[in-house]
LOTI-881311 format. One record per residue (C-alpha): residue in three letters; x, y, z; residue number from 1. Coordinates in steps of 0.02 Angstrom, whole numbers. Last residue first. Example, Ala and Ser with C-alpha at 12.3 -4.5 7.8 and 13.67 -1.06 7.14 Angstrom:
<recs>
   code       px       py       pz   pos
    ser      684      -53      357     2
    ala      615     -225      390     1
</recs>
This chain:
<recs>
   code       px       py       pz   pos
    val     6503     6838     6137   409
    ala     6475     6734     5998   408
    ala     6453     6859     5892   407
    glu     6602     6951     5931   406
    arg     6711     6790     5906   405
    leu     6627     6767     5706   404
    ala     6682     6944     5694   403
    ala     6852     6933     5725   402
    leu     6865     6773     5620   401
    arg     6794     6882     5485   400
    asp     6915     7007     5504   399
    gly     7085     6903     5475   398
    leu     7055     6744     5408   397
    lys     7222     6754     5330   396
    ala     7316     6800     5498   395
    ala     7220     6690     5602   394
    his     7259     6530     5501   393
    gln     7354     6416     5617   392
    glu     7258     6481     5776   391
    val     7092     6432     5683   390
    arg     7147     6256     5707   389
    tyr     7096     6124     5569   388
    glu     7189     5976     5584   387
    val     7227     5826     5472   386
    ala     7391     5758     5539   385
    ala     7587     5724     5487   384
    ser     7588     5906     5423   383
    arg     7590     6002     5261   382
    his     7479     6148     5239   381
    arg     7476     6226     5092   380
    val     7308     6330     5037   379
    thr     7277     6347     4858   378
    gly     7204     6159     4868   377
    leu     7213     6034     4745   376
    his     7062     5923     4764   375
    gly     7074     5748     4717   374
    tyr     6891     5695     4767   373
    val     6811     5658     4587   372
    lys     6928     5584     4460   371
    arg     7086     5550     4579   370
    val     7005     5503     4750   369
    leu     6871     5395     4642   368
    ala     7005     5318     4568   367
    asp     7102     5293     4734   366
    gly     7077     5101     4767   365
    gly     6911     4991     4848   364
    his     6827     5157     4927   363
    gly     6785     5190     5108   362
    leu     6845     5361     5140   361
    glu     6996     5287     5221   360
    arg     7034     5172     5081   359
    gly     7040     5308     4961   358
    val     7146     5418     5074   357
    thr     7262     5285     5063   356
    phe     7267     5239     4894   355
    pro     7296     5433     4857   354
    ser     7469     5394     4950   353
    val     7502     5512     5083   352
    pro     7663     5639     5031   351
    ala     7815     5560     5116   350
    gly     7879     5610     5300   349
    ala     7796     5427     5363   348
    asp     7623     5472     5286   347
    leu     7637     5662     5265   346
    thr     7480     5763     5227   345
    gln     7390     5863     5086   344
    leu     7294     5727     5015   343
    arg     7219     5731     5179   342
    ala     7140     5900     5170   341
    ala     7086     5870     5005   340
    cys     6983     5707     5049   339
    tyr     6927     5778     5227   338
    thr     6862     5947     5145   337
    his     6773     5816     5013   336
    arg     6690     5734     5171   335
    leu     6643     5900     5256   334
    thr     6557     5941     5097   333
    tyr     6451     5800     5101   332
    pro     6370     5855     5251   331
    thr     6304     6007     5161   330
    val     6394     6179     5122   329
    glu     6313     6286     4992   328
    gly     6132     6229     5056   327
    arg     6098     6412     5135   326
    ala     6211     6545     5085   325
    tyr     6401     6552     5149   324
    gly     6436     6700     5261   323
    ile     6521     6636     5418   322
    arg     6367     6594     5516   321
    glu     6273     6528     5374   320
    ala     6387     6390     5390   319
    val     6322     6327     5558   318
    ala     6139     6354     5507   317
    ala     6202     6243     5344   316
    val     6282     6099     5448   315
    ile     6113     6113     5560   314
    arg     6006     6069     5418   313
    his     6110     5961     5323   312
    pro     6095     5842     5493   311
    his     5901     5806     5429   310
    arg     5879     5655     5550   309
    leu     5978     5587     5689   308
    leu     5971     5417     5700   307
    thr     5850     5342     5835   306
    glu     5846     5333     6037   305
    ala     5689     5331     6090   304
    gly     5565     5461     6154   303
    thr     5510     5499     5968   302
    arg     5626     5686     5986   301
    phe     5771     5570     6065   300
    ser     5905     5586     5923   299
    pro     6075     5516     5942   298
    phe     6252     5562     5901   297
    leu     6362     5459     5969   296
    leu     6237     5296     5974   295
    thr     6238     5182     6096   294
    gly     6093     5199     6199   293
    pro     6019     5286     6366   292
    gly     6001     5456     6377   291
    leu     6092     5643     6344   290
    gln     6163     5626     6509   289
    glu     6284     5489     6451   288
    arg     6350     5609     6298   287
    arg     6387     5750     6417   286
    pro     6519     5629     6479   285
    phe     6581     5571     6321   284
    tyr     6608     5757     6253   283
    pro     6744     5809     6355   282
    lys     6823     5664     6249   281
    leu     6770     5697     6079   280
    ile     6853     5876     6039   279
    glu     7031     5827     6104   278
    ala     6999     5661     6001   277
    leu     6951     5758     5856   276
    gln     7108     5875     5868   275
    pro     7216     5734     5875   274
    trp     7155     5613     5733   273
    leu     7091     5444     5751   272
    pro     7136     5377     5629   271
    val     7018     5266     5506   270
    thr     6950     5086     5531   269
    arg     6847     5017     5389   268
    his     6677     4947     5332   267
    ser     6639     5043     5176   266
    thr     6751     4919     5078   265
    leu     6587     4785     5075   264
    thr     6513     4941     5000   263
    lys     6363     5060     5051   262
    leu     6361     5019     5243   261
    arg     6196     4968     5349   260
    arg     6117     5093     5491   259
    arg     6037     5028     5640   258
    ala     6069     4843     5648   257
    his     6240     4873     5622   256
    pro     6362     4907     5488   255
    arg     6559     4972     5552   254
    phe     6643     5123     5547   253
    thr     6765     5115     5649   252
    val     6863     5272     5739   251
    thr     7037     5240     5796   250
    glu     7173     5334     5903   249
    arg     7187     5156     5987   248
    asp     7175     5200     6177   247
    leu     7041     5348     6121   246
    ser     6934     5217     6048   245
    val     6778     5287     5951   244
    asp     6668     5142     5878   243
    asp     6617     5112     6058   242
    val     6515     5269     6048   241
    glu     6419     5214     5909   240
    leu     6445     5290     5740   239
    gly     6284     5290     5614   238
    leu     6270     5481     5603   237
    val     6453     5476     5531   236
    glu     6402     5358     5427   235
    ser     6250     5417     5350   234
    pro     6339     5578     5300   233
    arg     6476     5471     5234   232
    gly     6649     5472     5335   231
    gly     6792     5579     5301   230
    thr     6851     5562     5481   229
    leu     6912     5745     5529   228
    leu     6787     5853     5436   227
    gly     6631     5740     5473   226
    thr     6673     5717     5646   225
    ala     6700     5908     5688   224
    val     6541     5946     5615   223
    leu     6454     5817     5737   222
    glu     6553     5871     5892   221
    tyr     6528     6055     5871   220
    ala     6329     6038     5826   219
    phe     6324     5905     5969   218
    pro     6167     5992     6106   217
    val     6044     5974     5961   216
    ala     5938     6132     5954   215
    leu     5917     6143     5771   214
    trp     5729     6102     5794   213
    asp     5717     6206     5935   212
    cys     5754     6369     5861   211
    lys     5889     6502     5866   210
    ala     6022     6357     5895   209
    arg     6179     6431     5978   208
    tyr     6351     6394     5886   207
    thr     6494     6441     5963   206
    arg     6612     6273     5920   205
    ala     6514     6247     5757   204
    ala     6566     6437     5693   203
    glu     6748     6371     5751   202
    leu     6749     6216     5647   201
    leu     6684     6334     5479   200
    leu     6814     6453     5519   199
    ala     6942     6305     5521   198
    gly     6858     6214     5363   197
    glu     6875     6394     5284   196
    asp     7062     6381     5333   195
    val     7081     6213     5275   194
    glu     6997     6238     5111   193
    leu     6820     6199     5096   192
    trp     6746     6068     4977   191
    gln     6600     6028     4837   190
    ala     6624     5916     4703   189
    glu     6697     5940     4562   188
    arg     6570     5918     4433   187
    his     6534     5789     4276   186
    ala     6344     5810     4247   185
    ala     6278     5661     4180   184
    pro     6213     5639     4016   183
    pro     6033     5599     3964   182
    lys     6025     5422     3894   181
    met     5995     5405     3703   180
    lys     6193     5406     3681   179
    arg     6207     5245     3803   178
    pro     6119     5131     3699   177
    met     5948     5066     3783   176
    ala     5960     4873     3804   175
    ala     6021     4898     3979   174
    val     5858     4988     4022   173
    pro     5735     4873     3920   172
    asn     5787     4739     4006   171
    tyr     5767     4559     3963   170
    gly     5915     4437     4038   169
    leu     5814     4314     4090   168
    ser     5619     4318     4021   167
    val     5516     4426     4126   166
    arg     5428     4361     4289   165
    gly     5531     4218     4300   164
    glu     5597     4289     4467   163
    ala     5787     4319     4439   162
    gly     5724     4419     4294   161
    ala     5594     4513     4372   160
    arg     5728     4530     4514   159
    val     5858     4634     4397   158
    tyr     5698     4722     4315   157
    leu     5660     4813     4462   156
    asn     5838     4876     4459   155
    ser     5823     4921     4290   154
    leu     5658     5052     4343   153
    ser     5783     5122     4488   152
    asn     5923     5139     4383   151
    leu     5815     5222     4252   150
    his     5766     5334     4380   149
    his     5919     5387     4432   148
    arg     5973     5436     4273   147
    ile     5817     5558     4247   146
    thr     5893     5624     4417   145
    asp     6087     5654     4330   144
    gly     6001     5718     4188   143
    ser     5913     5851     4282   142
    phe     5712     5860     4293   141
    gly     5614     6014     4256   140
    gln     5453     5910     4218   139
    gly     5479     5931     4032   138
    lys     5656     5823     4068   137
    leu     5545     5691     4164   136
    ala     5411     5680     3986   135
    ala     5584     5669     3883   134
    ile     5655     5510     3973   133
    trp     5485     5443     3975   132
    arg     5448     5430     3772   131
    ser     5632     5376     3754   130
    leu     5604     5233     3902   129
    asp     5452     5191     3784   128
    ser     5558     5179     3634   127
    val     5663     5062     3729   126
    ser     5551     4945     3756   125
    leu     5410     4898     3875   124
    ser     5279     4771     3846   123
    thr     5379     4622     3957   122
    leu     5325     4729     4107   121
    glu     5143     4741     4059   120
    cys     5069     4921     4103   119
    asp     4933     4892     4202   118
    ala     4983     5049     4320   117
    gly     5020     5143     4170   116
    phe     5159     5188     4072   115
    cys     5182     5375     4131   114
    ala     5114     5370     4304   113
    val     5176     5211     4323   112
    ala     5359     5283     4298   111
    arg     5342     5410     4404   110
    glu     5270     5294     4555   109
    leu     5437     5197     4499   108
    his     5547     5329     4543   107
    leu     5466     5398     4695   106
    gln     5467     5234     4762   105
    ser     5664     5210     4713   104
    ala     5698     5374     4822   103
    ala     5597     5303     4981   102
    ile     5700     5146     4967   101
    ala     5866     5248     4958   100
    gln     5820     5334     5111    99
    asp     5767     5196     5213    98
    thr     5920     5102     5171    97
    ala     5949     4983     5041    96
    glu     5971     4806     5013    95
    gly     5903     4778     5189    94
    ala     5807     4598     5146    93
    gln     5637     4664     5198    92
    ala     5650     4835     5127    91
    lys     5713     4753     4943    90
    lys     5577     4642     4989    89
    thr     5440     4771     4986    88
    leu     5499     4867     4840    87
    his     5506     4726     4726    86
    asp     5309     4696     4763    85
    ala     5277     4872     4782    84
    ala     5346     4882     4588    83
    tyr     5280     4719     4546    82
    ala     5095     4778     4568    81
    ala     5120     4945     4491    80
    leu     5210     4866     4339    79
    gly     5078     4732     4302    78
    thr     5156     4557     4269    77
    pro     5109     4443     4125    76
    pro     5150     4264     4149    75
    pro     5308     4197     4107    74
    leu     5364     4140     3931    73
    gly     5383     3950     3900    72
    his     5340     3957     3729    71
    leu     5173     3857     3752    70
    gly     5137     3935     3902    69
    arg     5145     4114     3828    68
    leu     5045     4055     3687    67
    arg     4905     3995     3798    66
    leu     4907     4157     3899    65
    glu     4893     4273     3727    64
    gln     4757     4187     3655    63
    leu     4668     4215     3850    62
    gln     4688     4413     3810    61
    gln     4643     4394     3631    60
    leu     4471     4305     3712    59
    arg     4443     4443     3850    58
    gln     4478     4568     3697    57
    ala     4337     4505     3584    56
    ala     4220     4489     3708    55
    ile     4216     4668     3760    54
    val     4216     4719     3582    53
    glu     4071     4594     3555    52
    ala     3955     4654     3737    51
    glu     4000     4819     3678    50
    gly     3894     4804     3515    49
    ala     3753     4683     3599    48
    asp     3735     4829     3719    47
    his     3652     4755     3897    46
    thr     3829     4740     3982    45
    ala     3865     4635     4125    44
    arg     3831     4707     4312    43
    lys     3974     4819     4390    42
    met     4014     4970     4264    41
    gly     4197     5054     4259    40
    pro     4250     4969     4130    39
    ala     4125     4851     4025    38
    ile     4058     4711     4089    37
    leu     4042     4536     3990    36
    ala     3982     4400     4124    35
    glu     4091     4245     4129    34
    gln     4075     4081     4092    33
    arg     4254     4021     4116    32
    gly     4425     4037     4045    31
    gly     4560     4029     4162    30
    val     4723     3996     4077    29
    asp     4687     3796     4060    28
    ala     4504     3858     4037    27
    tyr     4526     3903     3873    26
    asp     4391     3781     3779    25
    arg     4287     3848     3955    24
    phe     4279     4019     3856    23
    asp     4078     4059     3858    22
    ala     4031     4240     3847    21
    tyr     3900     4335     3934    20
    tyr     3771     4486     3890    19
    arg     3643     4530     3978    18
    arg     3430     4574     3933    17
    ala     3340     4661     4041    16
    gly     3180     4620     4160    15
    gly     3266     4599     4323    14
    gln     3392     4479     4236    13
    glu     3375     4372     4084    12
    arg     3529     4286     4018    11
    thr     3623     4316     3849    10
    tyr     3757     4209     3754     9
    ile     3898     4253     3661     8
    arg     4036     4119     3617     7
    ser     3961     4033     3457     6
    gln     3834     4167     3439     5
    asn     3654     4210     3498     4
    arg     3629     4110     3642     3
    lys     3478     4122     3719     2
    met     3471     4097     3921     1
</recs>
């Protein structure tokens, strides 16, 4: 062994002289006698110049670790490794649905692709995020979608701060001024007039699937439940048979092992409107014949009862029957339609309160009803109940209704 500098020394191995360095004076932060290995190599380098560069980089790393310890700073944490740990903990704690976690994973993978897998959490700055936003825009993502990416990264930093991986309060997303973030598009939610809702429900009643993937035996009941409860798609799919009470005339949205709810106010009971009771009552005996389980709208594709996947495809197929383009009507359209129809109903002879409608939608008040869901339809249909009966709108629907019924024969 031959030393040629105070820290770097060499060893003869297989007839070649390879370089090592002694970092034992930094043993408190992991320093030891180490081989100076170049990136992509498995053995110590035999190049003196390369050895000096590697040794200088390693020394700087150890000095930074010691400095962090002196100032009480957290140890460096790589973005990719911590993102994986963060998502695992979210899933284990049931903090989000599988769909939400999958979306967060995509967002964080794009962050890793931009900043690098070994990027330290404490190294990201507002300017780095501006560079990421520009990259996402270049890939064609909208302002809304980019904001979802930023929210996923911000959520990661909240956990990192709580776990001491970064200094408490360190969050480059939160530090970014609002004007630097891409503006979110403010669009009125899509919805249907009451007569269009009635025609959609009639299309669901006479719907016959053209392929096995869409051949569920409850398309009519599924669309009706969305239109007549205003439940979020995941809430409707998570309904159990016992959540619908014909005696009490109620539908209860509650959390259970298969499905969590979005907020605390999402746990609620809404009216079982007469039209929905008429549709679901004959469905219950058929539900028992589908197979064992408790879900109102189950899937048995895997052999066991699971939540139905891709309900939007069923809704789209039904809507295509009355002239809508694929994707123009979604399960959320049913929720928005319920809100518009409910706002036109009477409560004890007076127009229903937006606060009441907000509670039925699972909100804490009426703010979102007024801002997003408060549609003023052109079809006035004041009644004591939410209903979509084609007979009441036959004159307006005219040829469209006749063509639909003719096609169903």
